Backbone as numpy.savetxt, mean C-alpha at the origin, in Angstrom:
# Nx Ny Nz CAx CAy CAz Cx Cy Cz
-10.69 -8.54 2.02 -11.77 -9.26 2.89 -11.13 -8.86 4.33
-9.84 -9.43 4.53 -8.81 -8.88 5.51 -8.96 -7.85 6.60
-8.73 -6.81 5.41 -8.48 -5.65 5.47 -10.37 -5.25 6.43
-11.45 -5.45 5.57 -12.40 -5.00 6.49 -12.67 -6.07 7.48
-12.28 -7.53 7.56 -12.47 -7.37 9.02 -11.30 -7.06 10.05
-10.45 -6.56 9.82 -9.84 -5.75 11.26 -10.42 -4.18 11.35
-11.47 -4.16 10.55 -11.96 -2.26 10.05 -11.00 -1.39 9.54
-10.01 -1.72 8.26 -9.58 -1.03 7.32 -10.42 -0.82 6.56
-9.61 0.32 5.87 -10.74 0.66 4.53 -9.19 1.51 3.59
-10.09 1.10 2.47 -9.17 1.79 1.07 -9.88 2.86 0.33
-9.11 3.22 -0.36 -9.16 5.01 -1.29 -10.46 4.12 -2.19
-11.35 5.21 -2.16 -11.88 5.07 -3.62 -11.32 5.10 -4.61
-11.15 3.83 -5.69 -10.03 3.61 -6.41 -11.12 3.83 -7.82
-12.01 5.10 -7.85 -12.46 5.59 -9.02 -10.99 6.42 -10.13
-10.99 5.41 -11.29 -9.58 6.10 -11.56 -8.33 5.12 -11.70
-8.45 3.68 -11.52 -7.23 3.19 -10.96 -8.07 1.85 -12.29
-6.87 1.64 -12.93 -6.78 -0.20 -13.92 -7.35 -0.93 -13.19
-7.79 -1.95 -13.99 -8.23 -2.86 -13.78 -6.92 -3.60 -12.84
-5.69 -3.05 -12.16 -5.00 -3.64 -12.06 -4.95 -3.42 -10.45
-5.48 -1.93 -10.22 -5.21 -1.03 -9.14 -4.40 -0.51 -8.91
-4.12 0.26 -10.76 -3.02 0.49 -10.68 -3.56 2.22 -11.03
-2.66 3.38 -10.60 -2.91 4.68 -10.73 -2.01 5.31 -11.40
-2.60 6.18 -12.37 -1.23 6.94 -13.19 -0.43 8.16 -12.20
0.73 8.69 -12.59 1.10 8.94 -11.65 1.19 10.37 -11.69
-0.22 10.79 -12.92 -0.61 12.06 -12.73 -1.49 12.12 -12.05
-2.50 10.86 -11.02 -3.14 10.99 -10.53 -2.21 10.68 -8.51
-1.22 11.39 -8.56 -0.61 10.49 -7.79 -1.31 11.47 -6.37
-1.52 12.91 -6.62 -2.12 13.84 -5.88 -3.57 13.80 -5.17
-3.92 11.85 -5.97 -5.57 11.81 -5.57 -4.82 10.97 -3.62
-3.50 10.78 -3.97 -3.47 10.14 -2.42 -3.04 10.85 -1.07
-3.28 12.38 -1.37 -2.74 13.26 -0.39 -2.99 13.35 1.04
-4.85 12.69 0.49 -5.34 13.01 1.74 -5.44 11.45 2.96
-4.30 10.21 1.85 -3.92 9.19 2.71 -3.28 8.93 4.23
-3.74 8.41 5.01 -3.04 8.65 6.33 -1.52 7.61 6.59
-1.90 6.61 6.02 -0.61 5.29 5.58 -0.80 4.90 4.03
0.03 4.13 3.68 0.08 3.22 2.70 0.81 1.82 2.85
-0.24 0.56 2.62 0.89 -0.52 2.28 1.08 -1.06 0.83
2.27 -1.32 -0.04 2.28 -1.66 -0.93 2.56 -3.24 -0.86
1.93 -3.52 -2.07 2.12 -5.40 -2.31 3.29 -5.27 -3.41
4.37 -6.15 -3.16 5.47 -6.52 -4.14 5.11 -7.91 -4.33
5.39 -8.04 -5.42 5.37 -9.59 -5.85 6.37 -10.34 -4.89
7.44 -10.30 -5.87 8.69 -10.80 -5.26 10.27 -9.80 -5.12
11.16 -10.63 -4.39 12.05 -9.87 -4.35 12.80 -9.35 -5.84
12.58 -9.36 -6.96 13.12 -8.68 -7.65 12.73 -7.66 -8.54
11.43 -7.71 -7.90 10.30 -6.34 -8.61 10.94 -5.09 -7.87
10.93 -4.04 -9.31 11.91 -2.78 -8.58 10.47 -1.77 -8.94
9.36 -1.82 -9.10 8.58 -1.04 -9.17 8.04 -0.48 -8.08
8.51 -0.96 -7.05 8.55 0.20 -5.62 9.41 0.59 -5.07
10.52 -0.34 -5.75 11.89 1.16 -5.93 11.67 2.30 -6.69
10.79 1.99 -7.91 11.17 3.25 -8.19 10.15 4.60 -8.21
9.02 4.02 -7.34 8.08 4.39 -7.13 8.63 5.06 -6.05
9.46 4.38 -5.19 10.30 5.60 -4.13 11.22 6.25 -4.48
11.46 6.55 -5.72 12.37 7.16 -6.03 11.89 8.98 -6.79
10.23 8.33 -6.86 9.62 9.51 -7.39 9.39 10.82 -6.75
9.29 11.55 -7.40 9.32 13.24 -6.01 7.80 13.03 -5.98
6.91 13.66 -6.57 5.88 12.50 -6.31 5.01 11.94 -5.30
5.38 10.99 -5.27 5.67 9.83 -3.88 6.26 10.63 -3.06
7.30 10.86 -3.11 7.82 11.67 -1.98 7.27 13.04 -1.26
6.47 13.83 -1.58 6.01 14.63 -1.21 4.62 14.33 -0.58
4.39 13.68 -0.96 2.73 12.63 -0.09 3.22 12.73 1.70
1.97 13.59 2.00 2.24 13.46 3.61 2.77 12.06 4.38
1.68 11.21 3.70 2.16 9.83 4.77 3.49 9.52 3.87
3.59 9.76 2.75 5.58 9.40 3.06 6.20 9.60 3.61
6.21 11.03 3.46 7.03 11.77 4.47 7.05 11.50 5.72
5.96 11.24 6.03 5.92 10.98 8.19 6.40 9.34 7.81
7.01 8.63 7.11 6.74 7.36 7.15 6.54 6.67 7.68
4.77 6.41 6.93 3.76 5.78 7.41 3.50 4.77 6.43
4.72 3.59 6.02 4.56 2.62 4.52 4.80 2.20 5.24
4.51 0.37 4.73 4.77 -0.66 4.15 4.66 -1.05 3.49
6.26 -2.56 4.03 5.71 -3.09 1.89 5.72 -4.79 1.66
4.60 -4.87 1.77 4.63 -6.49 1.99 5.45 -7.28 0.30
6.60 -7.86 0.42 7.05 -9.05 -0.23 6.52 -10.51 -0.25
5.82 -10.41 -1.65 5.37 -11.86 -2.05 3.93 -11.69 -1.75
3.19 -12.60 -2.36 2.44 -12.80 -3.22 1.45 -12.73 -2.43
0.53 -12.03 -2.48 -0.77 -11.36 -0.86 -2.61 -11.96 -2.07
-2.64 -12.35 -3.12 -3.35 -12.85 -3.39 -4.67 -13.65 -3.23
-3.81 -14.41 -2.37 -4.22 -16.10 -2.36 -5.20 -15.95 -0.77
-6.38 -16.01 -1.19 -6.59 -16.55 -0.17 -6.65 -17.12 1.25
-6.32 -17.83 1.44 -5.84 -18.72 2.60 -5.60 -18.10 3.85
-5.91 -19.15 5.31 -5.26 -18.52 6.14 -4.50 -18.14 6.81
-3.19 -18.59 5.33 -1.46 -18.26 5.83 -0.91 -16.82 5.40
-2.47 -16.12 3.64 -1.85 -15.22 3.36 -2.98 -13.51 4.76
-3.86 -14.39 4.96 -4.72 -13.43 5.90 -3.68 -13.33 7.37
-2.89 -14.11 7.55 -1.89 -13.77 8.65 -0.82 -13.18 8.66
-0.50 -13.20 7.12 0.75 -12.49 6.56 -0.10 -10.69 6.46
-0.74 -10.58 5.73 -1.31 -9.28 5.73 -2.05 -8.59 6.87
-2.01 -9.21 7.66 -3.31 -8.63 8.69 -1.93 -8.41 9.91
0.14 -9.08 9.87 0.90 -8.16 10.44 1.63 -7.38 9.30
1.03 -7.69 7.49 1.33 -5.93 7.46 0.71 -4.43 8.11
-1.15 -5.13 8.08 -1.49 -4.15 8.56 -1.12 -3.62 10.21
-0.87 -4.51 10.51 -0.73 -4.52 12.33 1.08 -3.60 12.06
1.94 -3.70 11.15 2.73 -3.04 11.06 2.93 -1.70 10.21
1.74 -2.03 9.55 1.25 -0.20 8.96 0.63 0.45 10.42
-0.10 0.30 10.50 -0.95 0.98 12.17 0.01 1.52 13.44
1.21 0.64 13.18 2.44 1.07 14.30 2.94 1.84 13.90
2.92 2.60 12.40 3.82 3.73 12.36 2.77 4.83 12.89
1.38 5.06 12.47 0.03 6.15 12.89 0.44 6.66 13.76
0.52 7.65 14.98 0.30 8.37 16.16 -1.01 8.09 16.71
């Protein structure tokens, strides 16, 4: 909802699992994305580190351009504090775009 409120959009999630994950074999579907915001639930979560090491991730144009922002902490609650945190994440991400 926060993203829609500020005019952003997400990609078509057809092919994603019920937790919003995309298999590594489908990584090329992300080639046309301008930027990525990744949510990591806590500082001990190494999922993004593992993704960052992946050659398929590294070859995506948005990643090569540095248009990636990582949000640390839970972003699944609907409070005003979460909205402000996510909005700042989008602001940080949009500031990477030309």
